[in-house]
C-alpha positions as CSV (number, residue, x, y, z in Angstrom):
1,M,9.1,-86.0,-22.9
2,K,12.1,-83.8,-22.8
3,H,10.5,-81.5,-25.3
4,T,7.3,-81.4,-23.3
5,H,9.4,-80.4,-20.1
6,T,11.2,-77.7,-22.0
7,F,7.9,-76.4,-23.4
8,L,6.3,-76.3,-19.9
9,L,9.4,-74.5,-18.5
10,A,9.3,-71.9,-21.2
11,F,5.5,-71.4,-20.8
12,C,5.9,-70.8,-17.0
13,C,8.6,-68.3,-17.6
14,F,6.3,-66.5,-20.0
15,L,3.5,-66.4,-17.4
16,L,5.9,-65.0,-14.8
17,C,7.2,-62.4,-17.2
18,S,3.7,-61.3,-18.1
19,S,2.6,-61.0,-14.4
20,A,5.6,-59.0,-13.6
21,G,5.1,-56.8,-16.6
22,C,8.6,-57.6,-17.9
23,K,9.5,-53.9,-17.4
24,K,12.7,-52.7,-19.0
25,E,15.3,-51.4,-16.6
26,T,15.6,-47.7,-16.5
27,D,18.6,-46.4,-18.4
28,P,21.1,-45.0,-15.9
29,G,21.6,-42.1,-18.2
30,Q,17.9,-41.2,-18.0
31,T,16.7,-39.5,-14.9
32,T,13.2,-38.3,-13.8
33,T,12.9,-35.3,-11.6
34,T,10.0,-34.3,-9.3
35,P,9.3,-30.6,-9.1
36,P,10.1,-29.3,-5.6
37,P,7.1,-28.0,-3.6
38,S,6.4,-24.4,-4.3
39,G,7.5,-22.1,-1.5
40,P,5.8,-19.0,-0.2
41,E,5.2,-16.1,-2.5
42,T,8.0,-13.6,-2.3
43,T,6.1,-10.7,-3.9
44,F,2.7,-8.9,-3.5
45,S,0.8,-6.1,-5.2
46,N,-1.5,-3.3,-4.0
47,P,-4.1,-2.8,-2.8
48,L,-4.0,-4.8,0.4
49,L,-7.9,-4.7,0.6
50,P,-10.6,-3.5,-1.9
51,S,-11.6,-0.8,0.5
52,G,-10.0,0.8,3.6
53,P,-10.1,4.6,4.1
54,D,-7.7,6.1,6.7
55,P,-5.6,3.0,7.3
56,W,-3.5,2.7,10.4
57,V,-1.0,0.1,11.7
58,A,0.5,-0.6,15.2
59,Q,3.2,-3.2,16.0
60,K,3.8,-5.3,19.1
61,D,5.5,-8.7,19.7
62,S,5.9,-9.6,16.0
63,F,2.3,-8.8,15.2
64,Y,0.7,-6.0,13.3
65,Y,-2.7,-4.6,14.3
66,Y,-4.5,-2.9,11.5
67,T,-7.6,-0.7,11.4
68,H,-9.4,1.7,9.1
69,T,-12.6,3.8,9.0
70,L,-15.7,1.7,9.2
71,G,-18.1,4.5,10.2
72,N,-20.3,2.7,12.7
73,R,-17.8,0.7,14.8
74,I,-14.1,0.0,15.5
75,G,-12.5,-3.0,13.9
76,L,-9.0,-4.6,14.2
77,A,-7.2,-7.2,12.2
78,K,-4.1,-9.1,13.5
79,T,-1.4,-10.4,11.2
80,K,2.3,-11.2,11.1
81,H,2.5,-10.3,7.5
82,M,1.2,-6.9,6.4
83,S,1.5,-7.9,2.7
84,Q,-1.0,-10.7,3.4
85,L,-3.5,-8.5,5.2
86,K,-6.4,-9.8,3.1
87,E,-6.0,-13.1,5.0
88,A,-6.6,-11.5,8.4
89,P,-10.3,-11.0,9.3
90,L,-11.3,-7.6,10.6
91,Q,-13.1,-8.2,13.8
92,T,-15.3,-5.6,15.6
93,V,-13.9,-4.8,19.0
94,W,-16.1,-1.9,20.0
95,T,-19.5,-0.5,18.9
96,P,-20.8,2.9,20.0
97,P,-24.2,3.4,21.6
98,A,-27.2,3.7,19.2
99,L,-27.7,7.3,20.1
100,G,-25.5,10.1,21.5
101,L,-22.7,12.5,20.6
102,Y,-20.3,9.7,19.5
103,S,-22.8,7.3,17.9
104,R,-22.3,8.1,14.2
105,N,-19.5,8.8,11.7
106,L,-16.6,7.2,13.4
107,W,-13.6,8.2,11.4
108,A,-9.8,7.4,11.3
109,P,-9.3,5.2,14.4
110,E,-5.7,5.0,15.6
111,L,-4.4,2.3,17.9
112,H,-1.6,3.2,20.4
113,R,0.2,1.4,23.2
114,L,0.7,3.8,26.1
115,D,1.7,3.0,29.7
116,G,1.1,-0.7,29.2
117,K,-2.4,-0.4,27.8
118,W,-4.0,0.0,24.4
119,Y,-5.9,3.1,23.4
120,V,-7.9,3.8,20.3
121,Y,-8.4,7.5,19.3
122,F,-11.3,8.2,16.9
123,A,-13.5,11.0,15.7
124,A,-17.3,10.7,16.0
125,D,-20.5,12.7,16.1
126,G,-24.2,12.2,16.7
127,G,-25.2,12.6,13.1
128,Q,-24.1,16.2,12.4
129,D,-20.6,16.9,11.2
130,V,-20.4,20.1,13.1
131,D,-20.4,18.0,16.3
132,H,-17.3,15.9,15.4
133,R,-15.0,15.5,18.4
134,M,-12.2,13.1,19.4
135,Y,-12.9,10.2,21.7
136,V,-10.8,7.4,23.3
137,I,-11.3,3.8,24.4
138,E,-9.0,1.7,26.6
139,N,-8.0,-2.0,26.8
140,A,-5.7,-3.5,29.4
141,S,-5.1,-6.7,27.5
142,D,-1.8,-7.5,25.9
143,D,-3.6,-8.3,22.7
144,P,-6.0,-5.5,21.6
145,T,-8.2,-8.0,19.7
146,T,-9.0,-9.7,23.1
147,G,-10.1,-8.3,26.4
148,T,-12.6,-5.5,27.0
149,W,-12.6,-2.0,25.6
150,E,-13.7,0.7,28.0
151,F,-15.0,4.0,26.8
152,K,-12.8,6.7,28.5
153,G,-14.6,9.8,27.1
154,K,-13.9,12.8,24.9
155,I,-10.4,14.0,24.6
156,S,-10.3,17.8,24.1
157,D,-8.6,21.0,25.0
158,T,-10.5,23.7,26.8
159,S,-11.8,25.3,23.5
160,D,-13.7,22.1,22.7
161,K,-13.8,22.9,18.9
162,W,-14.5,20.6,16.0
163,A,-11.8,17.9,15.9
164,I,-10.8,14.8,13.9
165,D,-7.7,12.7,13.1
166,G,-6.0,12.6,16.5
167,T,-2.5,11.1,17.0
168,V,0.2,11.0,19.6
169,L,3.7,12.4,19.8
170,E,6.2,11.2,22.5
171,Y,9.2,13.4,22.7
172,N,11.8,14.2,25.4
173,G,9.8,12.6,28.1
174,E,6.6,14.4,27.3
175,R,3.5,13.3,25.5
176,Y,1.5,15.4,23.0
177,F,-1.8,15.1,21.1
178,L,-2.1,16.4,17.6
179,W,-5.3,16.7,15.5
180,S,-7.1,18.5,12.7
181,G,-9.6,21.1,13.8
182,W,-11.6,24.3,13.0
183,R,-10.5,27.7,14.2
184,G,-14.1,28.6,15.2
185,D,-17.3,26.9,15.9
186,N,-18.4,26.4,12.3
187,D,-15.7,26.5,9.7
188,P,-16.5,23.6,7.4
189,G,-13.9,22.9,4.8
190,I,-11.2,24.9,6.5
191,Q,-9.0,22.8,8.7
192,Q,-5.8,23.5,10.6
193,L,-3.4,21.3,12.6
194,Y,-3.3,21.7,16.4
195,I,-1.3,20.3,19.3
196,A,-1.7,20.2,23.1
197,R,0.2,18.4,25.9
198,M,-1.3,15.3,27.5
199,S,-1.4,14.6,31.2
200,N,-2.5,11.0,30.6
201,P,-3.7,9.0,27.6
202,W,-7.2,10.5,27.8
203,T,-6.7,14.0,29.1
204,L,-5.2,17.2,27.6
205,V,-3.8,20.1,29.6
206,G,-3.5,23.7,28.6
207,E,-4.7,25.5,25.5
208,R,-4.4,24.1,22.0
209,V,-1.7,25.6,19.7
210,M,-2.1,25.8,15.9
211,L,0.9,24.4,14.1
212,S,-0.2,24.6,10.5
213,E,-2.9,25.9,8.2
214,P,-3.2,25.7,4.4
215,V,-0.9,28.3,2.9
216,Y,0.6,26.7,-0.3
217,P,-1.5,26.2,-3.4
218,W,-1.2,22.4,-3.1
219,E,-2.8,22.7,0.3
220,R,-5.7,24.9,-0.8
221,N,-7.7,22.5,-3.0
222,G,-10.2,22.5,-0.2
223,F,-8.2,24.4,2.4
224,V,-7.5,21.3,4.5
225,N,-4.6,20.2,6.7
226,E,-5.5,16.9,8.4
227,G,-4.3,13.4,9.3
228,P,-1.1,14.3,11.1
229,Q,1.3,11.4,11.6
230,I,4.6,11.3,13.5
231,L,7.7,9.9,11.9
232,K,11.2,9.8,13.5
233,N,14.5,9.0,11.8
234,K,17.3,6.9,13.3
235,D,18.7,10.0,15.1
236,G,15.3,10.8,16.7
237,R,14.6,13.7,14.4
238,V,10.8,14.4,14.4
239,F,8.7,14.8,11.2
240,M,5.0,15.4,11.0
241,I,3.6,14.0,7.8
242,Y,0.1,15.3,7.1
243,S,-2.6,15.2,4.4
244,A,-3.4,18.4,2.5
245,S,-6.3,19.6,0.4
246,G,-9.7,17.9,0.5
247,C,-10.2,14.2,0.3
248,W,-13.0,15.0,-2.2
249,T,-10.4,16.1,-4.7
250,D,-7.9,14.0,-6.7
251,D,-5.2,16.3,-5.4
252,Y,-5.3,15.1,-1.8
253,T,-1.6,14.8,-1.0
254,L,1.0,14.5,1.7
255,G,2.9,17.4,3.2
256,M,5.7,17.5,5.8
257,M,6.7,19.6,8.8
258,T,10.0,19.2,10.7
259,L,10.6,19.9,14.4
260,K,14.0,21.5,14.9
261,E,16.5,19.4,16.9
262,G,15.8,20.0,20.6
263,G,12.8,22.1,19.7
264,N,9.6,22.6,21.7
265,P,6.6,20.9,19.9
266,L,4.3,23.5,21.4
267,L,6.1,26.4,19.7
268,P,5.0,26.9,16.1
269,S,8.3,28.7,15.3
270,D,10.2,25.4,16.1
271,W,8.4,23.7,13.2
272,S,9.2,24.3,9.5
273,K,7.0,23.4,6.6
274,H,8.3,21.8,3.5
275,P,7.3,24.0,0.5
276,N,6.3,21.1,-1.7
277,P,4.2,18.0,-1.2
278,V,6.2,14.9,-0.4
279,F,3.8,12.3,-1.9
280,S,1.2,13.0,-4.6
281,K,-1.2,11.5,-7.1
282,R,0.1,9.5,-10.0
283,P,-2.4,8.6,-12.7
284,A,0.0,6.0,-14.2
285,S,-0.2,4.1,-10.9
286,N,-4.0,4.4,-10.5
287,A,-3.3,6.5,-7.4
288,Y,-5.6,9.5,-7.0
289,G,-5.8,11.4,-3.8
290,P,-3.1,9.4,-1.9
291,G,-3.0,10.3,1.7
292,H,-4.0,9.7,5.3
293,N,-1.0,7.5,6.0
294,G,0.7,5.6,8.7
295,F,4.1,3.9,9.1
296,F,5.5,0.6,10.1
297,T,8.8,-1.4,9.9
298,S,9.4,-4.8,8.4
299,P,9.3,-7.9,10.6
300,D,13.1,-7.9,10.9
301,G,13.2,-4.1,11.5
302,T,15.5,-3.4,8.6
303,E,13.0,-1.6,6.3
304,D,10.6,1.4,6.7
305,W,7.2,1.2,5.1
306,I,4.4,3.7,4.5
307,I,0.7,2.7,4.4
308,Y,-1.8,5.1,2.8
309,H,-5.1,5.1,1.0
310,A,-5.8,6.1,-2.6
311,N,-8.5,5.9,-5.2
312,P,-7.9,3.8,-8.4
313,S,-9.8,6.3,-10.6
314,P,-10.3,10.1,-10.8
315,G,-13.3,11.7,-9.3
316,Q,-14.0,9.1,-6.6
317,G,-13.5,11.4,-3.7
318,C,-14.0,10.5,0.0
319,S,-15.7,7.2,-0.8
320,G,-15.2,3.5,0.0
321,S,-13.2,3.1,-3.2
322,R,-10.2,4.4,-1.2
323,S,-8.0,1.3,-0.7
324,P,-5.1,0.7,1.6
325,R,-1.7,0.4,-0.1
326,I,1.9,0.0,1.2
327,Q,5.4,0.5,-0.1
328,K,8.9,0.7,1.2
329,F,10.5,4.1,1.5
330,T,14.1,5.3,2.1
331,W,15.9,8.2,3.7
332,N,17.8,11.1,2.1
333,A,21.3,12.0,3.0
334,D,20.1,14.9,5.1
335,G,18.0,12.6,7.2
336,T,14.6,13.4,5.7
337,P,12.2,10.7,4.4
338,N,12.0,9.9,0.7
339,F,8.6,8.4,-0.2
340,G,9.1,8.4,-3.9
341,E,5.9,8.0,-6.0
342,P,2.9,5.7,-5.5
343,V,3.7,2.3,-6.8
344,P,1.4,1.0,-9.7
345,L,-1.3,-1.3,-8.7
346,S,0.0,-3.9,-11.2
347,A,3.6,-3.8,-9.8
348,Q,4.9,-6.8,-8.0
349,Q,6.7,-5.6,-4.8
350,T,9.1,-7.7,-2.7
351,R,7.4,-8.5,0.5
352,P,8.7,-6.7,3.7
353,S,12.0,-8.2,4.8
354,G,11.5,-11.0,7.3
355,E,8.1,-12.0,6.1
356,V,9.4,-14.9,4.0
357,K,11.7,-17.3,5.8
């Protein structure tokens, strides 16, 4: 009987051990680690989008508002992270009428915050390039992707000549409008840069003044000066970065003019032109015809960035293959900007400072 009891006890222990799995205790010297969750990507590569001619960025309240040429409408994208622009949908905020002088070929829209309202400046025509002029729409909302856009009209000096690529300069308490235009009524392919004073965000006063025309060989592959953009350094010194030569060439490039300290923007003699381009094509980077740029700062305000378009292959001209690209730039000891060379499409760049937290 004693043996039977012992057998039953052992059998029960066996069953208990089997049901529990009789797992061996983990060796204290052996540890298992679980990989930490992956954090946000700290790098990105160009292009930001597959297509986006004439890119432009405005900043307000920790958001970036982006636009580019769409041709038949104005679209805006809103994002906190420019390096992740592809995740921000481009929404249509304004569509022109089906017919009329500003119903076709809407080019190079720029978004500006002036006097507590938003304004978009854009070039348009009625189907004939000779009729291209600058126009402006207004939105009183704090967020330009909401609210209502009101058409304010054509913005022109008294000459009312062909005009594209308008932008704004605020300097010493005055406001100025700069654009690319023709000297006469029909000068296709020959473009100069002009300036006039603004009395309000949709009205110019006085005659236009020509600030620049193509004079250097690198400006004369198409005889074009266009896309003026204003850049100021930490001391308030004013630079005008512009696109030179025709966008239909691989040699579209960026030039630079400097306003002398305390100078009058309406006096051509107060501007000096840099004799060489400041940003040019680089086949090794798949950057042909880099130009029509804009500027923005990183979310924490510690870095300066340039946005521009370029073609990935030669011979693609003024087509939809022009894609928006960004890269950080620095400043020279003399206070002038140093844009370096176009970064290769394959290069991993560190995201703008403040994007990753």
